PyMOL Python script that loads the backbone (N, CA, C, O; Angstrom):
from pymol import cmd

cmd.read_pdbstr("""\
ATOM      1  N   UNK A   1       0.844  -1.177   0.000  1.00  0.00           N
ATOM      2  CA  UNK A   1       0.000   0.000   0.000  1.00  0.00           C
ATOM      3  C   UNK A   1       0.890   1.240   0.000  1.00  0.00           C
ATOM      4  O   UNK A   1       1.899   1.285   0.703  1.00  0.00           O
ATOM      5  N   UNK A   2       0.514   2.245  -0.790  1.00  0.00           N
ATOM      6  CA  UNK A   2       1.361   3.415  -0.911  1.00  0.00           C
ATOM      7  C   UNK A   2       0.777   4.664  -0.267  1.00  0.00           C
ATOM      8  O   UNK A   2       1.515   5.607   0.019  1.00  0.00           O
ATOM      9  N   UNK A   3      -0.516   4.692  -0.036  1.00  0.00           N
ATOM     10  CA  UNK A   3      -1.134   5.895   0.500  1.00  0.00           C
ATOM     11  C   UNK A   3      -1.809   5.663   1.827  1.00  0.00           C
ATOM     12  O   UNK A   3      -1.826   4.552   2.358  1.00  0.00           O
ATOM     13  N   UNK A   4      -2.368   6.743   2.352  1.00  0.00           N
ATOM     14  CA  UNK A   4      -3.044   6.651   3.646  1.00  0.00           C
ATOM     15  C   UNK A   4      -4.545   6.884   3.512  1.00  0.00           C
ATOM     16  O   UNK A   4      -5.246   7.005   4.517  1.00  0.00           O
ATOM     17  N   UNK A   5      -5.050   6.949   2.261  1.00  0.00           N
ATOM     18  CA  UNK A   5      -6.475   7.164   2.032  1.00  0.00           C
ATOM     19  C   UNK A   5      -7.114   5.844   1.611  1.00  0.00           C
ATOM     20  O   UNK A   5      -6.643   5.175   0.691  1.00  0.00           O
ATOM     21  N   UNK A   6      -8.199   5.482   2.303  1.00  0.00           N
ATOM     22  CA  UNK A   6      -8.871   4.210   2.070  1.00  0.00           C
ATOM     23  C   UNK A   6     -10.266   4.407   1.500  1.00  0.00           C
ATOM     24  O   UNK A   6     -10.996   5.312   1.903  1.00  0.00           O
ATOM     25  N   UNK A   7     -10.620   3.554   0.565  1.00  0.00           N
ATOM     26  CA  UNK A   7     -11.989   3.438   0.068  1.00  0.00           C
ATOM     27  C   UNK A   7     -12.707   2.476   1.006  1.00  0.00           C
ATOM     28  O   UNK A   7     -12.182   1.404   1.310  1.00  0.00           O
ATOM     29  N   UNK A   8     -13.891   2.842   1.467  1.00  0.00           N
ATOM     30  CA  UNK A   8     -14.669   1.991   2.363  1.00  0.00           C
ATOM     31  C   UNK A   8     -16.018   1.750   1.702  1.00  0.00           C
ATOM     32  O   UNK A   8     -16.825   2.670   1.574  1.00  0.00           O
ATOM     33  N   UNK A   9     -16.257   0.525   1.287  1.00  0.00           N
ATOM     34  CA  UNK A   9     -17.483   0.186   0.580  1.00  0.00           C
ATOM     35  C   UNK A   9     -18.414  -0.685   1.397  1.00  0.00           C
ATOM     36  O   UNK A   9     -18.056  -1.203   2.455  1.00  0.00           O
ATOM     37  N   UNK A  10     -19.629  -0.829   0.869  1.00  0.00           N
ATOM     38  CA  UNK A  10     -20.693  -1.629   1.475  1.00  0.00           C
ATOM     39  C   UNK A  10     -21.159  -1.050   2.807  1.00  0.00           C
ATOM     40  O   UNK A  10     -21.499  -1.785   3.735  1.00  0.00           O
ATOM     41  N   UNK A  11     -21.168   0.277   2.885  1.00  0.00           N
ATOM     42  CA  UNK A  11     -21.632   0.937   4.111  1.00  0.00           C
ATOM     43  C   UNK A  11     -23.158   0.917   4.191  1.00  0.00           C
ATOM     44  O   UNK A  11     -23.848   1.091   3.187  1.00  0.00           O
ATOM     45  N   UNK A  12     -23.657   0.708   5.373  1.00  0.00           N
ATOM     46  CA  UNK A  12     -25.085   0.859   5.637  1.00  0.00           C
ATOM     47  C   UNK A  12     -25.404   2.347   5.489  1.00  0.00           C
ATOM     48  O   UNK A  12     -24.599   3.194   5.875  1.00  0.00           O
ATOM     49  N   UNK A  13     -26.560   2.665   4.938  1.00  0.00           N
ATOM     50  CA  UNK A  13     -26.899   4.075   4.699  1.00  0.00           C
ATOM     51  C   UNK A  13     -27.046   4.884   5.977  1.00  0.00           C
ATOM     52  O   UNK A  13     -27.038   6.114   5.926  1.00  0.00           O
ATOM     53  N   UNK A  14     -27.181   4.227   7.120  1.00  0.00           N
ATOM     54  CA  UNK A  14     -27.306   4.934   8.400  1.00  0.00           C
ATOM     55  C   UNK A  14     -25.949   5.304   9.004  1.00  0.00           C
ATOM     56  O   UNK A  14     -25.898   5.992  10.023  1.00  0.00           O
ATOM     57  N   UNK A  15     -24.860   4.858   8.392  1.00  0.00           N
ATOM     58  CA  UNK A  15     -23.525   5.172   8.916  1.00  0.00           C
ATOM     59  C   UNK A  15     -23.271   6.666   8.792  1.00  0.00           C
ATOM     60  O   UNK A  15     -23.557   7.278   7.762  1.00  0.00           O
ATOM     61  N   UNK A  16     -22.728   7.242   9.861  1.00  0.00           N
ATOM     62  CA  UNK A  16     -22.409   8.669   9.877  1.00  0.00           C
ATOM     63  C   UNK A  16     -20.897   8.876   9.820  1.00  0.00           C
ATOM     64  O   UNK A  16     -20.120   7.949  10.051  1.00  0.00           O
ATOM     65  N   UNK A  17     -20.502  10.086   9.512  1.00  0.00           N
ATOM     66  CA  UNK A  17     -19.082  10.431   9.508  1.00  0.00           C
ATOM     67  C   UNK A  17     -18.483  10.173  10.883  1.00  0.00           C
ATOM     68  O   UNK A  17     -17.376   9.649  11.000  1.00  0.00           O
ATOM     69  N   UNK A  18     -19.222  10.543  11.918  1.00  0.00           N
ATOM     70  CA  UNK A  18     -18.724  10.365  13.288  1.00  0.00           C
ATOM     71  C   UNK A  18     -18.532   8.892  13.639  1.00  0.00           C
ATOM     72  O   UNK A  18     -17.529   8.532  14.256  1.00  0.00           O
ATOM     73  N   UNK A  19     -19.488   8.028  13.251  1.00  0.00           N
ATOM     74  CA  UNK A  19     -19.367   6.607  13.599  1.00  0.00           C
ATOM     75  C   UNK A  19     -18.230   5.944  12.827  1.00  0.00           C
ATOM     76  O   UNK A  19     -17.549   5.067  13.359  1.00  0.00           O
ATOM     77  N   UNK A  20     -18.019   6.357  11.576  1.00  0.00           N
ATOM     78  CA  UNK A  20     -16.923   5.800  10.785  1.00  0.00           C
ATOM     79  C   UNK A  20     -15.575   6.274  11.328  1.00  0.00           C
ATOM     80  O   UNK A  20     -14.616   5.503  11.382  1.00  0.00           O
ATOM     81  N   UNK A  21     -15.506   7.537  11.725  1.00  0.00           N
ATOM     82  CA  UNK A  21     -14.277   8.072  12.317  1.00  0.00           C
ATOM     83  C   UNK A  21     -13.951   7.338  13.613  1.00  0.00           C
ATOM     84  O   UNK A  21     -12.795   6.999  13.863  1.00  0.00           O
ATOM     85  N   UNK A  22     -14.955   7.097  14.425  1.00  0.00           N
ATOM     86  CA  UNK A  22     -14.746   6.383  15.688  1.00  0.00           C
ATOM     87  C   UNK A  22     -14.225   4.967  15.433  1.00  0.00           C
ATOM     88  O   UNK A  22     -13.313   4.509  16.121  1.00  0.00           O
ATOM     89  N   UNK A  23     -14.794   4.281  14.456  1.00  0.00           N
ATOM     90  CA  UNK A  23     -14.363   2.920  14.127  1.00  0.00           C
ATOM     91  C   UNK A  23     -12.895   2.901  13.704  1.00  0.00           C
ATOM     92  O   UNK A  23     -12.122   2.075  14.190  1.00  0.00           O
ATOM     93  N   UNK A  24     -12.508   3.796  12.809  1.00  0.00           N
ATOM     94  CA  UNK A  24     -11.146   3.805  12.283  1.00  0.00           C
ATOM     95  C   UNK A  24     -10.141   4.364  13.277  1.00  0.00           C
ATOM     96  O   UNK A  24      -8.956   4.042  13.193  1.00  0.00           O
ATOM     97  N   UNK A  25     -10.580   5.187  14.211  1.00  0.00           N
ATOM     98  CA  UNK A  25      -9.650   5.778  15.178  1.00  0.00           C
ATOM     99  C   UNK A  25      -9.053   4.730  16.118  1.00  0.00           C
ATOM    100  O   UNK A  25      -8.087   5.019  16.825  1.00  0.00           O
ATOM    101  N   UNK A  26      -9.606   3.536  16.137  1.00  0.00           N
ATOM    102  CA  UNK A  26      -9.018   2.446  16.912  1.00  0.00           C
ATOM    103  C   UNK A  26      -7.683   1.989  16.321  1.00  0.00           C
ATOM    104  O   UNK A  26      -6.941   1.252  16.970  1.00  0.00           O
ATOM    105  N   UNK A  27      -7.376   2.419  15.103  1.00  0.00           N
ATOM    106  CA  UNK A  27      -6.170   1.964  14.404  1.00  0.00           C
ATOM    107  C   UNK A  27      -5.199   3.098  14.102  1.00  0.00           C
ATOM    108  O   UNK A  27      -4.188   2.885  13.433  1.00  0.00           O
ATOM    109  N   UNK A  28      -5.493   4.295  14.587  1.00  0.00           N
ATOM    110  CA  UNK A  28      -4.604   5.431  14.393  1.00  0.00           C
ATOM    111  C   UNK A  28      -5.399   6.720  14.297  1.00  0.00           C
ATOM    112  O   UNK A  28      -6.612   6.737  14.504  1.00  0.00           O
ATOM    113  N   UNK A  29      -4.698   7.793  13.982  1.00  0.00           N
ATOM    114  CA  UNK A  29      -5.346   9.099  13.895  1.00  0.00           C
ATOM    115  C   UNK A  29      -6.021   9.256  12.529  1.00  0.00           C
ATOM    116  O   UNK A  29      -5.401   9.051  11.486  1.00  0.00           O
ATOM    117  N   UNK A  30      -7.290   9.618  12.560  1.00  0.00           N
ATOM    118  CA  UNK A  30      -8.066   9.822  11.340  1.00  0.00           C
ATOM    119  C   UNK A  30      -7.965  11.291  10.945  1.00  0.00           C
ATOM    120  O   UNK A  30      -8.293  12.175  11.736  1.00  0.00           O
ATOM    121  N   UNK A  31      -7.511  11.548   9.722  1.00  0.00           N
ATOM    122  CA  UNK A  31      -7.374  12.913   9.217  1.00  0.00           C
ATOM    123  C   UNK A  31      -8.668  13.439   8.624  1.00  0.00           C
ATOM    124  O   UNK A  31      -9.022  14.601   8.823  1.00  0.00           O
ATOM    125  N   UNK A  32      -9.382  12.577   7.891  1.00  0.00           N
ATOM    126  CA  UNK A  32     -10.569  13.026   7.182  1.00  0.00           C
ATOM    127  C   UNK A  32     -11.485  11.837   6.895  1.00  0.00           C
ATOM    128  O   UNK A  32     -11.018  10.725   6.651  1.00  0.00           O
ATOM    129  N   UNK A  33     -12.793  12.089   6.928  1.00  0.00           N
ATOM    130  CA  UNK A  33     -13.790  11.082   6.575  1.00  0.00           C
ATOM    131  C   UNK A  33     -14.785  11.734   5.633  1.00  0.00           C
ATOM    132  O   UNK A  33     -15.258  12.843   5.880  1.00  0.00           O
ATOM    133  N   UNK A  34     -15.096  11.037   4.556  1.00  0.00           N
ATOM    134  CA  UNK A  34     -16.077  11.528   3.603  1.00  0.00           C
ATOM    135  C   UNK A  34     -16.984  10.364   3.219  1.00  0.00           C
ATOM    136  O   UNK A  34     -16.500   9.311   2.803  1.00  0.00           O
ATOM    137  N   UNK A  35     -18.288  10.545   3.356  1.00  0.00           N
ATOM    138  CA  UNK A  35     -19.254   9.527   2.954  1.00  0.00           C
ATOM    139  C   UNK A  35     -20.043  10.079   1.774  1.00  0.00           C
ATOM    140  O   UNK A  35     -20.546  11.201   1.823  1.00  0.00           O
ATOM    141  N   UNK A  36     -20.147   9.284   0.712  1.00  0.00           N
ATOM    142  CA  UNK A  36     -20.925   9.678  -0.450  1.00  0.00           C
ATOM    143  C   UNK A  36     -22.365   9.255  -0.170  1.00  0.00           C
ATOM    144  O   UNK A  36     -22.694   8.069  -0.198  1.00  0.00           O
ATOM    145  N   UNK A  37     -23.217  10.245   0.099  1.00  0.00           N
ATOM    146  CA  UNK A  37     -24.595   9.965   0.503  1.00  0.00           C
ATOM    147  C   UNK A  37     -25.361   9.229  -0.581  1.00  0.00           C
ATOM    148  O   UNK A  37     -25.274   9.554  -1.765  1.00  0.00           O
ATOM    149  N   UNK A  38     -26.120   8.220  -0.141  1.00  0.00           N
ATOM    150  CA  UNK A  38     -26.961   7.460  -1.042  1.00  0.00           C
ATOM    151  C   UNK A  38     -26.228   6.481  -1.932  1.00  0.00           C
ATOM    152  O   UNK A  38     -26.840   5.866  -2.806  1.00  0.00           O
ATOM    153  N   UNK A  39     -24.932   6.321  -1.732  1.00  0.00           N
ATOM    154  CA  UNK A  39     -24.141   5.421  -2.579  1.00  0.00           C
ATOM    155  C   UNK A  39     -23.572   4.231  -1.820  1.00  0.00           C
ATOM    156  O   UNK A  39     -23.176   3.245  -2.441  1.00  0.00           O
ATOM    157  N   UNK A  40     -23.520   4.296  -0.495  1.00  0.00           N
ATOM    158  CA  UNK A  40     -23.027   3.174   0.286  1.00  0.00           C
ATOM    159  C   UNK A  40     -21.516   3.036   0.327  1.00  0.00           C
ATOM    160  O   UNK A  40     -21.004   1.949   0.593  1.00  0.00           O
ATOM    161  N   UNK A  41     -20.794   4.120   0.067  1.00  0.00           N
ATOM    162  CA  UNK A  41     -19.347   4.055   0.191  1.00  0.00           C
ATOM    163  C   UNK A  41     -18.811   5.412   0.630  1.00  0.00           C
ATOM    164  O   UNK A  41     -19.512   6.424   0.602  1.00  0.00           O
ATOM    165  N   UNK A  42     -17.546   5.400   1.036  1.00  0.00           N
ATOM    166  CA  UNK A  42     -16.906   6.633   1.464  1.00  0.00           C
ATOM    167  C   UNK A  42     -15.402   6.457   1.488  1.00  0.00           C
ATOM    168  O   UNK A  42     -14.861   5.465   1.000  1.00  0.00           O
ATOM    169  N   UNK A  43     -14.741   7.447   2.068  1.00  0.00           N
ATOM    170  CA  UNK A  43     -13.283   7.451   2.136  1.00  0.00           C
ATOM    171  C   UNK A  43     -12.842   7.851   3.531  1.00  0.00           C
ATOM    172  O   UNK A  43     -13.439   8.721   4.164  1.00  0.00           O
ATOM    173  N   UNK A  44     -11.789   7.202   3.999  1.00  0.00           N
ATOM    174  CA  UNK A  44     -11.197   7.534   5.292  1.00  0.00           C
ATOM    175  C   UNK A  44      -9.714   7.757   5.054  1.00  0.00           C
ATOM    176  O   UNK A  44      -9.031   6.919   4.464  1.00  0.00           O
ATOM    177  N   UNK A  45      -9.226   8.901   5.521  1.00  0.00           N
ATOM    178  CA  UNK A  45      -7.800   9.191   5.387  1.00  0.00           C
ATOM    179  C   UNK A  45      -7.157   9.149   6.764  1.00  0.00           C
ATOM    180  O   UNK A  45      -7.557   9.867   7.681  1.00  0.00           O
ATOM    181  N   UNK A  46      -6.151   8.289   6.887  1.00  0.00           N
ATOM    182  CA  UNK A  46      -5.414   8.141   8.128  1.00  0.00           C
ATOM    183  C   UNK A  46      -4.173   9.037   8.073  1.00  0.00           C
ATOM    184  O   UNK A  46      -3.810   9.534   7.007  1.00  0.00           O
ATOM    185  N   UNK A  47      -3.523   9.241   9.225  1.00  0.00           N
ATOM    186  CA  UNK A  47      -2.338  10.088   9.277  1.00  0.00           C
ATOM    187  C   UNK A  47      -1.158   9.472   8.533  1.00  0.00           C
ATOM    188  O   UNK A  47      -0.422  10.176   7.843  1.00  0.00           O
ATOM    189  N   UNK A  48      -0.977   8.162   8.672  1.00  0.00           N
ATOM    190  CA  UNK A  48       0.165   7.505   8.032  1.00  0.00           C
ATOM    191  C   UNK A  48      -0.287   6.289   7.225  1.00  0.00           C
ATOM    192  O   UNK A  48      -1.384   5.761   7.409  1.00  0.00           O
ATOM    193  N   UNK A  49       0.583   5.874   6.344  1.00  0.00           N
ATOM    194  CA  UNK A  49       0.344   4.678   5.550  1.00  0.00           C
ATOM    195  C   UNK A  49       0.254   3.444   6.447  1.00  0.00           C
ATOM    196  O   UNK A  49      -0.574   2.564   6.213  1.00  0.00           O
ATOM    197  N   UNK A  50       1.096   3.380   7.463  1.00  0.00           N
ATOM    198  CA  UNK A  50       1.088   2.246   8.379  1.00  0.00           C
ATOM    199  C   UNK A  50      -0.256   2.114   9.094  1.00  0.00           C
ATOM    200  O   UNK A  50      -0.784   1.011   9.235  1.00  0.00           O
ATOM    201  N   UNK A  51      -0.803   3.240   9.543  1.00  0.00           N
ATOM    202  CA  UNK A  51      -2.118   3.221  10.207  1.00  0.00           C
ATOM    203  C   UNK A  51      -3.200   2.762   9.235  1.00  0.00           C
ATOM    204  O   UNK A  51      -4.093   2.000   9.607  1.00  0.00           O
ATOM    205  N   UNK A  52      -3.119   3.222   8.002  1.00  0.00           N
ATOM    206  CA  UNK A  52      -4.104   2.822   6.990  1.00  0.00           C
ATOM    207  C   UNK A  52      -4.025   1.323   6.723  1.00  0.00           C
ATOM    208  O   UNK A  52      -5.054   0.657   6.603  1.00  0.00           O
ATOM    209  N   UNK A  53      -2.817   0.795   6.631  1.00  0.00           N
ATOM    210  CA  UNK A  53      -2.641  -0.649   6.424  1.00  0.00           C
ATOM    211  C   UNK A  53      -3.208  -1.443   7.591  1.00  0.00           C
ATOM    212  O   UNK A  53      -3.862  -2.468   7.397  1.00  0.00           O
ATOM    213  N   UNK A  54      -2.953  -0.964   8.808  1.00  0.00           N
ATOM    214  CA  UNK A  54      -3.457  -1.630  10.007  1.00  0.00           C
ATOM    215  C   UNK A  54      -4.993  -1.659   9.999  1.00  0.00           C
ATOM    216  O   UNK A  54      -5.601  -2.692  10.276  1.00  0.00           O
ATOM    217  N   UNK A  55      -5.603  -0.526   9.681  1.00  0.00           N
ATOM    218  CA  UNK A  55      -7.062  -0.428   9.650  1.00  0.00           C
ATOM    219  C   UNK A  55      -7.637  -1.334   8.562  1.00  0.00           C
ATOM    220  O   UNK A  55      -8.623  -2.034   8.793  1.00  0.00           O
ATOM    221  N   UNK A  56      -7.034  -1.322   7.397  1.00  0.00           N
ATOM    222  CA  UNK A  56      -7.516  -2.152   6.294  1.00  0.00           C
ATOM    223  C   UNK A  56      -7.466  -3.626   6.665  1.00  0.00           C
ATOM    224  O   UNK A  56      -8.432  -4.361   6.459  1.00  0.00           O
ATOM    225  N   UNK A  57      -6.335  -4.052   7.212  1.00  0.00           N
ATOM    226  CA  UNK A  57      -6.163  -5.460   7.585  1.00  0.00           C
ATOM    227  C   UNK A  57      -7.188  -5.882   8.643  1.00  0.00           C
ATOM    228  O   UNK A  57      -7.751  -6.974   8.571  1.00  0.00           O
ATOM    229  N   UNK A  58      -7.420  -5.013   9.615  1.00  0.00           N
ATOM    230  CA  UNK A  58      -8.328  -5.351  10.714  1.00  0.00           C
ATOM    231  C   UNK A  58      -9.802  -5.264  10.319  1.00  0.00           C
ATOM    232  O   UNK A  58     -10.613  -6.057  10.798  1.00  0.00           O
ATOM    233  N   UNK A  59     -10.158  -4.321   9.461  1.00  0.00           N
ATOM    234  CA  UNK A  59     -11.572  -4.045   9.217  1.00  0.00           C
ATOM    235  C   UNK A  59     -12.135  -4.604   7.915  1.00  0.00           C
ATOM    236  O   UNK A  59     -13.352  -4.749   7.797  1.00  0.00           O
ATOM    237  N   UNK A  60     -11.294  -4.923   6.936  1.00  0.00           N
ATOM    238  CA  UNK A  60     -11.800  -5.450   5.670  1.00  0.00           C
ATOM    239  C   UNK A  60     -12.551  -6.760   5.908  1.00  0.00           C
ATOM    240  O   UNK A  60     -11.989  -7.720   6.434  1.00  0.00           O
ATOM    241  N   UNK A  61     -13.812  -6.790   5.520  1.00  0.00           N
ATOM    242  CA  UNK A  61     -14.650  -7.978   5.708  1.00  0.00           C
ATOM    243  C   UNK A  61     -15.351  -8.034   7.054  1.00  0.00           C
ATOM    244  O   UNK A  61     -16.184  -8.910   7.286  1.00  0.00           O
ATOM    245  N   UNK A  62     -15.018  -7.101   7.949  1.00  0.00           N
ATOM    246  CA  UNK A  62     -15.646  -7.112   9.275  1.00  0.00           C
ATOM    247  C   UNK A  62     -17.061  -6.534   9.208  1.00  0.00           C
ATOM    248  O   UNK A  62     -17.379  -5.748   8.316  1.00  0.00           O
ATOM    249  N   UNK A  63     -17.892  -6.929  10.150  1.00  0.00           N
ATOM    250  CA  UNK A  63     -19.272  -6.463  10.212  1.00  0.00           C
ATOM    251  C   UNK A  63     -19.332  -5.089  10.881  1.00  0.00           C
ATOM    252  O   UNK A  63     -18.783  -4.890  11.965  1.00  0.00           O
ATOM    253  N   UNK A  64     -20.002  -4.150  10.226  1.00  0.00           N
ATOM    254  CA  UNK A  64     -20.229  -2.822  10.793  1.00  0.00           C
ATOM    255  C   UNK A  64     -21.661  -2.433  10.483  1.00  0.00           C
ATOM    256  O   UNK A  64     -22.024  -2.195   9.331  1.00  0.00           O
ATOM    257  N   UNK A  65     -22.462  -2.374  11.526  1.00  0.00           N
ATOM    258  CA  UNK A  65     -23.887  -2.050  11.416  1.00  0.00           C
ATOM    259  C   UNK A  65     -24.608  -3.005  10.465  1.00  0.00           C
ATOM    260  O   UNK A  65     -25.458  -2.602   9.671  1.00  0.00           O
ATOM    261  N   UNK A  66     -24.237  -4.297  10.573  1.00  0.00           N
ATOM    262  CA  UNK A  66     -24.930  -5.332   9.814  1.00  0.00           C
ATOM    263  C   UNK A  66     -24.440  -5.563   8.399  1.00  0.00           C
ATOM    264  O   UNK A  66     -25.066  -6.317   7.653  1.00  0.00           O
ATOM    265  N   UNK A  67     -23.340  -4.938   8.006  1.00  0.00           N
ATOM    266  CA  UNK A  67     -22.812  -5.118   6.650  1.00  0.00           C
ATOM    267  C   UNK A  67     -21.309  -5.388   6.708  1.00  0.00           C
ATOM    268  O   UNK A  67     -20.598  -4.830   7.544  1.00  0.00           O
ATOM    269  N   UNK A  68     -20.841  -6.247   5.810  1.00  0.00           N
ATOM    270  CA  UNK A  68     -19.410  -6.569   5.739  1.00  0.00           C
ATOM    271  C   UNK A  68     -18.685  -5.469   4.974  1.00  0.00           C
ATOM    272  O   UNK A  68     -18.960  -5.247   3.794  1.00  0.00           O
ATOM    273  N   UNK A  69     -17.767  -4.784   5.634  1.00  0.00           N
ATOM    274  CA  UNK A  69     -17.026  -3.691   5.006  1.00  0.00           C
ATOM    275  C   UNK A  69     -16.081  -4.202   3.923  1.00  0.00           C
ATOM    276  O   UNK A  69     -15.487  -5.272   4.053  1.00  0.00           O
ATOM    277  N   UNK A  70     -15.955  -3.425   2.860  1.00  0.00           N
ATOM    278  CA  UNK A  70     -14.993  -3.711   1.796  1.00  0.00           C
ATOM    279  C   UNK A  70     -14.027  -2.533   1.754  1.00  0.00           C
ATOM    280  O   UNK A  70     -14.407  -1.415   1.406  1.00  0.00           O
ATOM    281  N   UNK A  71     -12.790  -2.794   2.108  1.00  0.00           N
ATOM    282  CA  UNK A  71     -11.809  -1.714   2.232  1.00  0.00           C
ATOM    283  C   UNK A  71     -10.631  -1.965   1.303  1.00  0.00           C
ATOM    284  O   UNK A  71     -10.048  -3.048   1.282  1.00  0.00           O
ATOM    285  N   UNK A  72     -10.297  -0.925   0.531  1.00  0.00           N
ATOM    286  CA  UNK A  72      -9.148  -0.940  -0.368  1.00  0.00           C
ATOM    287  C   UNK A  72      -8.443   0.403  -0.286  1.00  0.00           C
ATOM    288  O   UNK A  72      -8.999   1.385   0.206  1.00  0.00           O
ATOM    289  N   UNK A  73      -7.222   0.430  -0.772  1.00  0.00           N
ATOM    290  CA  UNK A  73      -6.538   1.711  -0.897  1.00  0.00           C
ATOM    291  C   UNK A  73      -7.266   2.522  -1.955  1.00  0.00           C
ATOM    292  O   UNK A  73      -7.571   2.003  -3.029  1.00  0.00           O
ATOM    293  N   UNK A  74      -7.548   3.779  -1.671  1.00  0.00           N
ATOM    294  CA  UNK A  74      -8.204   4.652  -2.643  1.00  0.00           C
ATOM    295  C   UNK A  74      -7.236   4.957  -3.771  1.00  0.00           C
ATOM    296  O   UNK A  74      -6.054   5.205  -3.536  1.00  0.00           O
ATOM    297  N   UNK A  75      -7.742   4.938  -4.994  1.00  0.00           N
ATOM    298  CA  UNK A  75      -6.916   5.187  -6.172  1.00  0.00           C
ATOM    299  C   UNK A  75      -7.286   6.522  -6.785  1.00  0.00           C
ATOM    300  O   UNK A  75      -8.464   6.777  -7.038  1.00  0.00           O
ATOM    301  N   UNK A  76      -6.296   7.391  -7.032  1.00  0.00           N
ATOM    302  CA  UNK A  76      -6.611   8.703  -7.617  1.00  0.00           C
ATOM    303  C   UNK A  76      -7.084   8.592  -9.060  1.00  0.00           C
ATOM    304  O   UNK A  76      -6.635   7.724  -9.809  1.00  0.00           O
ATOM    305  N   UNK A  77      -7.990   9.474  -9.436  1.00  0.00           N
ATOM    306  CA  UNK A  77      -8.461   9.610 -10.812  1.00  0.00           C
ATOM    307  C   UNK A  77      -8.427  11.089 -11.161  1.00  0.00           C
ATOM    308  O   UNK A  77      -8.088  11.913 -10.312  1.00  0.00           O
ATOM    309  N   UNK A  78      -8.765  11.433 -12.369  1.00  0.00           N
ATOM    310  CA  UNK A  78      -8.794  12.838 -12.777  1.00  0.00           C
ATOM    311  C   UNK A  78      -9.710  13.662 -11.891  1.00  0.00           C
ATOM    312  O   UNK A  78      -9.369  14.781 -11.508  1.00  0.00           O
ATOM    313  N   UNK A  79     -10.879  13.111 -11.563  1.00  0.00           N
ATOM    314  CA  UNK A  79     -11.881  13.855 -10.811  1.00  0.00           C
ATOM    315  C   UNK A  79     -11.819  13.660  -9.310  1.00  0.00           C
ATOM    316  O   UNK A  79     -12.723  14.110  -8.605  1.00  0.00           O
ATOM    317  N   UNK A  80     -10.800  13.016  -8.796  1.00  0.00           N
ATOM    318  CA  UNK A  80     -10.720  12.788  -7.353  1.00  0.00           C
ATOM    319  C   UNK A  80     -10.210  11.387  -7.066  1.00  0.00           C
ATOM    320  O   UNK A  80      -9.225  10.948  -7.659  1.00  0.00           O
ATOM    321  N   UNK A  81     -10.876  10.684  -6.159  1.00  0.00           N
ATOM    322  CA  UNK A  81     -10.469   9.330  -5.790  1.00  0.00           C
ATOM    323  C   UNK A  81     -11.575   8.351  -6.127  1.00  0.00           C
ATOM    324  O   UNK A  81     -12.747   8.719  -6.206  1.00  0.00           O
ATOM    325  N   UNK A  82     -11.194   7.107  -6.324  1.00  0.00           N
ATOM    326  CA  UNK A  82     -12.171   6.055  -6.543  1.00  0.00           C
ATOM    327  C   UNK A  82     -11.725   4.821  -5.784  1.00  0.00           C
ATOM    328  O   UNK A  82     -10.553   4.695  -5.427  1.00  0.00           O
ATOM    329  N   UNK A  83     -12.647   3.916  -5.538  1.00  0.00           N
ATOM    330  CA  UNK A  83     -12.308   2.649  -4.926  1.00  0.00           C
ATOM    331  C   UNK A  83     -11.548   1.786  -5.913  1.00  0.00           C
ATOM    332  O   UNK A  83     -11.768   1.877  -7.121  1.00  0.00           O
ATOM    333  N   UNK A  84     -10.668   0.963  -5.416  1.00  0.00           N
ATOM    334  CA  UNK A  84      -9.834   0.128  -6.281  1.00  0.00           C
ATOM    335  C   UNK A  84     -10.719  -0.741  -7.174  1.00  0.00           C
ATOM    336  O   UNK A  84     -11.487  -1.573  -6.689  1.00  0.00           O
ATOM    337  N   UNK A  85     -10.599  -0.536  -8.475  1.00  0.00           N
ATOM    338  CA  UNK A  85     -11.330  -1.350  -9.423  1.00  0.00           C
ATOM    339  C   UNK A  85     -12.796  -0.975  -9.579  1.00  0.00           C
ATOM    340  O   UNK A  85     -13.550  -1.727 -10.196  1.00  0.00           O
ATOM    341  N   UNK A  86     -13.220   0.144  -9.049  1.00  0.00           N
ATOM    342  CA  UNK A  86     -14.635   0.514  -9.112  1.00  0.00           C
ATOM    343  C   UNK A  86     -14.796   1.984  -9.484  1.00  0.00           C
ATOM    344  O   UNK A  86     -13.865   2.779  -9.351  1.00  0.00           O
ATOM    345  N   UNK A  87     -15.984   2.328  -9.948  1.00  0.00           N
ATOM    346  CA  UNK A  87     -16.413   3.699 -10.200  1.00  0.00           C
ATOM    347  C   UNK A  87     -15.484   4.446 -11.150  1.00  0.00           C
ATOM    348  O   UNK A  87     -14.971   5.513 -10.811  1.00  0.00           O
ATOM    349  N   UNK A  88     -15.269   3.893 -12.325  1.00  0.00           N
ATOM    350  CA  UNK A  88     -14.384   4.537 -13.314  1.00  0.00           C
ATOM    351  C   UNK A  88     -15.076   5.646 -14.008  1.00  0.00           C
ATOM    352  O   UNK A  88     -14.487   6.297 -14.870  1.00  0.00           O
TER     353      UNK A  88
END
""", "prot")
cmd.dss("prot")
cmd.show_as("cartoon", "prot")
cmd.util.cbc("prot")
cmd.orient("prot")
């Protein structure tokens, strides 16, 4: 992994920025959280790459509010970031 920004997919629509920040803060300092409303995904930026790797390893596939999280390193595109292999 090269960056500290993570794509977080399969979010329950009731997930809030605060609840996602709280979940990820167990693995390091969270710099930024963005949820794309009505789409079921968002982005979490950790302070360091190591923290992002730790969070990804621990949380990918884990249950959060009744849904299995899908976490990948966010990949930059012309218009911003996208989830790995998705939303081209």
